[in-house]
C-alpha positions in Angstrom: 45.9 23.2 47.0 45.2 20.0 44.8 42.8 18.7 47.4 40.8 21.9 47.3 40.7 21.8 43.8 39.5 18.6 43.7 36.7 19.8 46.0 35.9 22.6 44.0 35.4 20.7 40.8 33.1 18.2 43.1 30.8 21.1 44.1 30.9 22.4 40.3 29.8 19.0 39.1 27.0 19.1 42.0 25.8 22.9 41.0 25.8 22.0 37.3 23.4 18.9 38.1 21.4 20.7 40.1 21.0 23.3 37.6 20.3 20.9 34.5 17.2 19.2 37.6 16.2 22.8 37.6 16.2 23.5 34.0 14.1 20.4 33.5 11.4 21.8 35.7 11.5 25.1 34.0 11.4 23.1 30.5 7.9 21.8 32.2 6.3 24.8 33.5 7.1 26.7 30.2 5.3 24.1 28.6 2.3 23.5 30.8 1.9 27.1 30.8 -1.9 27.1 29.4 -1.8 30.7 28.9 1.4 31.8 27.3 3.3 28.7 26.6 7.0 29.1 25.6 8.2 26.1 23.9 11.2 26.9 22.1 12.2 28.1 25.5 11.2 24.9 27.1 13.2 22.9 24.5 15.7 25.4 25.2 15.9 24.2 28.6 15.8 20.6 28.4 18.4 20.6 25.3 21.2 20.6 27.9 19.8 18.3 30.5 19.6 15.7 27.8 23.5 15.8 27.7 24.4 16.6 31.0 26.0 13.5 33.0 23.6 13.6 35.4 20.7 14.4 34.1 20.5 12.6 30.9 20.0 9.0 32.6 16.8 10.2 34.5 13.8 9.1 33.1 12.3 12.0 34.3 14.3 14.1 31.6 13.2 12.2 28.7 9.7 12.1 29.7 9.4 16.3 30.2 11.5 16.2 27.1 8.3 14.3 25.7 5.7 16.4 27.3 6.8 19.4 25.1 5.6 18.1 22.4 2.4 16.8 24.0 1.6 20.2 25.5 2.4 21.8 22.1 0.2 19.6 20.4 -2.9 20.1 22.9 -2.0 24.0 22.6 -2.7 24.0 18.8 -5.8 21.5 19.6 -7.2 24.4 22.0 -6.3 27.1 19.6 -8.1 25.6 16.9 -11.6 25.3 18.5 -11.2 29.3 18.5 -10.6 29.6 14.9 -6.9 30.1 14.9 -4.9 28.4 12.1 -3.5 25.0 13.0 0.2 24.6 11.4 -0.2 20.5 10.8 3.7 20.0 10.2 5.1 22.0 13.1 2.1 19.9 15.7 3.0 16.8 13.6 6.7 16.9 14.4 5.5 17.8 17.8 3.7 14.5 18.3 6.3 12.3 16.5 9.1 14.1 19.1 7.0 13.3 22.3 6.6 9.5 21.4 10.2 9.1 20.8 11.3 10.9 23.5 9.0 8.9 25.8 10.2 5.5 24.2 13.6 6.7 25.8 12.1 7.4 29.2 10.1 4.2 29.6 13.2 2.7 29.0 15.1 4.4 31.6 12.1 4.1 33.7 11.9 0.4 33.5 15.8 -0.1 34.1 16.1 -1.9 37.5 18.2 0.3 39.9 19.1 -0.1 43.3 17.4 1.6 46.3 18.7 2.8 49.4 18.5 -1.0 51.2 20.5 -2.6 48.0 17.0 -4.0 46.3 16.2 -3.3 42.5 13.5 -1.1 41.8 12.1 0.4 38.7 10.1 3.6 38.1 6.6 2.5 37.5 5.2 5.8 38.2 6.6 7.1 35.1 5.9 4.3 33.0 2.3 4.9 33.8 2.0 8.4 33.0 3.6 7.9 29.4 1.5 4.8 28.9 -1.8 7.2 29.6 -0.4 9.4 27.2 0.5 6.8 24.5 -3.4 5.8 24.6 -4.7 9.2 24.5 -2.4 9.4 20.9 -3.8 6.1 20.0 -7.5 7.5 20.8 -7.1 10.7 18.8 -5.1 9.0 16.0 -2.6 12.0 16.2 0.0 9.8 14.3 -2.6 9.2 11.7 -3.6 12.6 11.0 0.4 13.5 10.5 1.0 10.6 8.5 -1.9 11.3 6.2 -0.8 15.0 6.1 2.4 13.7 4.8 1.2 11.5 2.6 -0.6 14.4 0.7 2.9 16.1 0.7 4.1 12.8 -1.3 6.9 12.3 1.9 5.6 8.8 1.7 9.0 7.3 3.7 8.1 9.7 6.5 4.3 8.8 6.3 5.3 5.0 6.5 7.6 5.9 9.8 4.9 7.8 11.1 1.9 4.9 10.6 4.7 2.6 12.1 4.9 4.3 15.4 0.8 4.4 15.9 0.3 1.0 14.6 3.2 0.1 17.4 1.5 1.5 20.1 -0.7 -1.6 21.2 2.4 -3.5 20.8 4.7 -1.4 23.4 5.7 -3.1 26.6 4.1 0.0 28.8 0.8 -1.2 26.8 0.4 -5.1 27.7 -1.5 -4.4 30.5 -5.4 -5.5 30.4 -6.9 -2.2 30.8 -4.8 -0.6 27.7 -5.1 -3.2 25.6 -8.7 -3.5 25.6 -8.9 -0.2 24.4 -6.7 -0.9 21.2 -8.1 -3.6 20.0 -6.3 -4.7 16.4 -9.5 -4.4 14.2 -10.6 -3.6 10.7 -9.4 0.0 11.7 -5.9 -0.9 12.8 -5.4 -3.6 9.4 -6.6 -0.4 7.3 -3.9 1.8 8.8 -1.5 -1.2 8.2 -2.8 -1.4 4.6 -2.0 2.6 4.1 1.8 2.1 5.9 2.4 -0.6 3.4 1.3 1.3 0.4 3.0 4.2 1.8 6.3 2.0 2.1 5.7 0.7 -1.5 5.5 4.6 -2.7 8.9 5.3 -0.7 10.5 2.1 -2.8 11.0 0.7 0.3 10.0 -2.9 -0.8 11.5 -4.9 2.3 9.2 -3.2 4.6 6.2 -2.9 2.3 6.7 -7.1 1.6 7.0 -7.4 5.4 3.4 -5.5 5.7 1.7 -7.2 3.1 3.2 -10.6 4.0 1.5 -10.3 7.7 -2.2 -9.0 5.9 -2.3 -11.5 2.9 -3.9 -14.1 5.0 -6.0 -11.6 6.8 -9.6 -10.6 6.3 -9.0 -6.7 5.2 -8.9 -6.8 1.3 -7.1 -9.9 0.8 -6.9 -9.7 -3.0 -5.3 -6.2 -3.0 -3.0 -7.2 -0.7 -2.3 -10.3 -2.3 -1.5 -8.3 -5.6 0.7 -5.7 -4.0 2.8 -8.0 -2.6 3.3 -9.5 -5.8 4.0 -6.5 -7.5 6.4 -5.5 -4.4 8.4 -8.9 -4.9 8.4 -8.1 -9.0 9.8 -4.2 -8.3 12.9 -6.4 -6.2 13.1 -8.9 -9.3 12.6 -11.9 -6.9 11.0 -14.1 -9.1 11.0 -17.1 -6.9 8.9 -15.0 -4.3 6.4 -13.7 -6.9 5.5 -17.0 -8.6 5.2 -18.3 -5.4 2.6 -15.7 -4.6 0.6 -15.8 -7.8 0.8 -19.6 -7.3 -0.9 -19.6 -3.8 -3.4 -16.6 -4.9 -5.0 -18.6 -8.0 -5.8 -21.5 -5.4 -6.8 -19.3 -2.7 -8.6 -16.8 -5.2 -10.3 -18.7 -8.2 -12.7 -16.5 -9.3 -10.0 -13.7 -9.4 -8.5 -14.3 -12.9 -5.8 -11.1 -12.3 -3.6 -13.8 -10.6 -3.7 -16.8 -13.4 -3.1 -14.0 -16.1 -0.3 -12.4 -14.5 1.4 -16.4 -13.7 0.8 -17.2 -17.4 2.3 -14.0 -18.7 5.1 -14.9 -16.9 5.6 -18.5 -18.0 5.1 -17.0 -21.6 7.3 -14.3 -21.3 10.3 -16.8 -20.0 9.7 -19.0 -22.7 7.7 -21.5 -20.5 4.1 -21.5 -22.6 3.7 -25.3 -22.2 3.7 -24.8 -18.7 1.5 -21.9 -18.7 -0.8 -24.0 -20.6 -0.4 -27.2 -17.9 -1.0 -24.7 -15.1 -4.3 -23.5 -17.0 -5.2 -26.8 -17.5 -5.3 -27.7 -13.8 -6.6 -24.8 -12.9 -9.5 -25.5 -14.9 -9.7 -29.2 -13.9 -9.8 -27.9 -10.3 -12.5 -25.0 -10.7 -14.5 -26.0 -14.1 -16.9 -23.2 -13.7 -14.6 -20.1 -13.5 -15.1 -18.2 -16.6 -12.0 -16.5 -17.2 -10.1 -19.7 -17.0 -11.7 -20.7 -20.2 -11.4 -16.8 -21.8 -7.5 -17.1 -20.6 -7.5 -20.6 -22.5 -8.8 -19.3 -25.7 -6.1 -16.3 -25.5 -3.3 -18.9 -25.3 -5.0 -21.4 -28.1 -5.2 -18.3 -29.8 -1.9 -17.1 -29.8 -0.7 -20.8 -30.7 -2.9 -20.3 -33.6 -5.2 -23.0 -32.5 -7.9 -21.0 -33.8 -11.0 -23.7 -33.7 -9.5 -24.2 -30.0 -9.6 -21.0 -28.9 -13.2 -20.3 -30.4 -14.3 -23.7 -28.2 -12.6 -21.7 -25.3 -14.3 -18.4 -25.6 -17.8 -20.3 -26.3 -16.9 -22.3 -22.8 -16.4 -18.9 -21.0 -19.6 -17.3 -22.7 -21.8 -20.1 -21.7 -20.4 -19.6 -18.0 -20.8 -15.8 -18.3 -22.6 -14.4 -21.0 -21.8 -10.6 -20.1 -17.9 -11.3 -20.3 -16.9 -8.8 -23.1 -13.4 -9.8 -23.5 -14.7 -13.4 -24.6 -16.8 -12.4 -27.0 -14.0 -9.6 -28.7 -11.7 -13.0 -28.2 -14.0 -14.8 -30.7 -14.1 -11.5 -32.9 -10.4 -11.1 -32.7 -10.1 -14.9 -33.6 -12.1 -14.1 -37.2 -10.4 -10.6 -37.5 -6.5 -11.7 -37.1 -7.3 -14.4 -39.2 -8.6 -12.0 -42.0 -5.7 -9.8 -41.9 -3.6 -12.7 -42.4 -5.5 -13.3 -45.6 -5.1 -10.0 -46.7 -1.6 -10.4 -46.4 -1.2 -13.4 -48.2 -3.7 -12.1 -50.8 -1.2 -9.7 -52.1 1.0 -12.1 -53.4 -1.8 -13.9 -55.5 -1.2 -12.8 -59.5 -4.3 -14.2 -60.6 -7.2 -11.9 -61.2 -9.6 -14.5 -60.2 -8.0 -16.3 -57.5 -7.2 -12.8 -56.2 -10.9 -11.8 -56.4 -12.0 -14.6 -54.9 -9.3 -14.3 -51.9 -10.4 -11.2 -51.1 -14.2 -12.2 -50.7 -13.1 -15.3 -48.3 -10.8 -12.5 -46.3 -14.2 -10.5 -46.3 -16.4 -13.2 -45.1 -13.9 -13.5 -42.5 -14.3 -9.9 -41.4 -18.0 -10.0 -41.0 -18.0 -12.8 -39.1 -15.9 -10.7 -36.6 -18.2 -7.9 -36.4 -21.2 -9.1 -34.4 -18.7 -10.3 -31.5 -17.1 -6.9 -31.5 -20.3 -5.2 -31.3 -21.4 -7.2 -28.5 -18.0 -6.7 -26.7 -18.5 -3.0 -27.5 -22.3 -3.1 -26.1 -20.9 -4.7 -22.6 -17.9 -2.6 -22.4 -18.7 0.6 -24.2 -15.6 2.4 -22.8 -12.9 0.1 -24.4 -11.2 2.2 -26.7 -9.7 -1.3 -28.7 -13.3 -2.5 -29.3 -14.1 0.6 -30.9 -11.3 1.5 -32.7 -11.8 -1.8 -34.5 -15.6 -1.4 -35.1 -14.8 1.8 -36.3 -12.5 0.1 -38.8 -14.9 -2.5 -40.0 -17.7 -0.2 -40.5 -15.7 1.4 -42.7 -14.5 -1.6 -44.8 -18.1 -2.6 -45.5 -19.3 1.3 -45.9 -21.8 1.1 -42.9 -21.8 5.0 -43.0 -24.2 5.8 -40.0 -22.3 3.2 -38.1 -19.5 5.0 -38.7 -20.2 8.1 -37.9 -22.0 6.8 -34.3 -18.9 5.2 -33.3 -16.2 8.0 -34.5 -18.4 10.2 -32.5 -18.1 8.0 -29.6 -14.1 7.8 -29.9 -13.9 11.6 -29.9 -15.7 12.2 -26.5 -13.9 9.4 -24.7 
């Protein structure tokens, strides 16, 4: 009786395994029906096969599971050609589903098994079938399309994951054959998609992954300045001072004509109480690149902050000698005079002698008047700068320059 029970169990197990293999074929047929595919039914059929002991370790089971999403995307594209609406969310998920299933299918296919003669073999047929479809996904950029859709929906975390699947296709073991690699050059378009993936990761506050991408890209040819700026910002978001200082220091050497990096480095030193280090670093930069106007402009700001006004004016003049169109340097000169005038106005309030008071006001107004032409020039070069307009408006009012006051007020209202 016990023997009979064991035999019955074996028969049932065999029957169940056979049934699941039939389910795999059924799923394939339902998904591949070109006229009326049943993707929901196909997924229902494959679900049990993915869990059954006899079929869950077969590469074909996972291959067919991936084929369902592939066919669903294919069917949606055909229908779209006839003017039928395409569900980007549904189709995008189908593509991701197929990609993930095929990764698993390839792992199983390439795991050695023993044939009837005891030799180790792998399933290269399934691998090739998957690789061909992965190449198709890469060419048609199905994952990129879905990633952009997710970005538009502000699902940045998933957009990053989807873009990384696309970017990983050329790196898959199954794609290392020369005929595939030829079709997938890591060109400027590939670099552009890496850049987007990094931005998606940053927007999702996935700082570690964003950093990994930007570190990889910073020495490349695609938007190296912007990539390095983003890398600095990601380290800053993590409060990783050592690394963001390293990035800024390297960038001041690599991009000497981009003052953004030096400005942020100097700001860091200033805000951390290391002003002398900021000046020393800037002096080194000027010695290395004396013809970079922005360096002299920044030095002017530092000298101004230290109330070294004559030095600041000389710095701004040096900047303007190199770049007469540098609006901030013109404004810098104006600011040196303007701020001194403001201080003189404050000090005058404590003068009790009327004659001395009047003399102080006259000297103050002369200092304000010195500032005026420099702010006018800065405004001419950068007419949308609100700070320049506000200061000019105040100066025109002070000197009762009514026509100019009215004109600049109108400009302010129109901003």
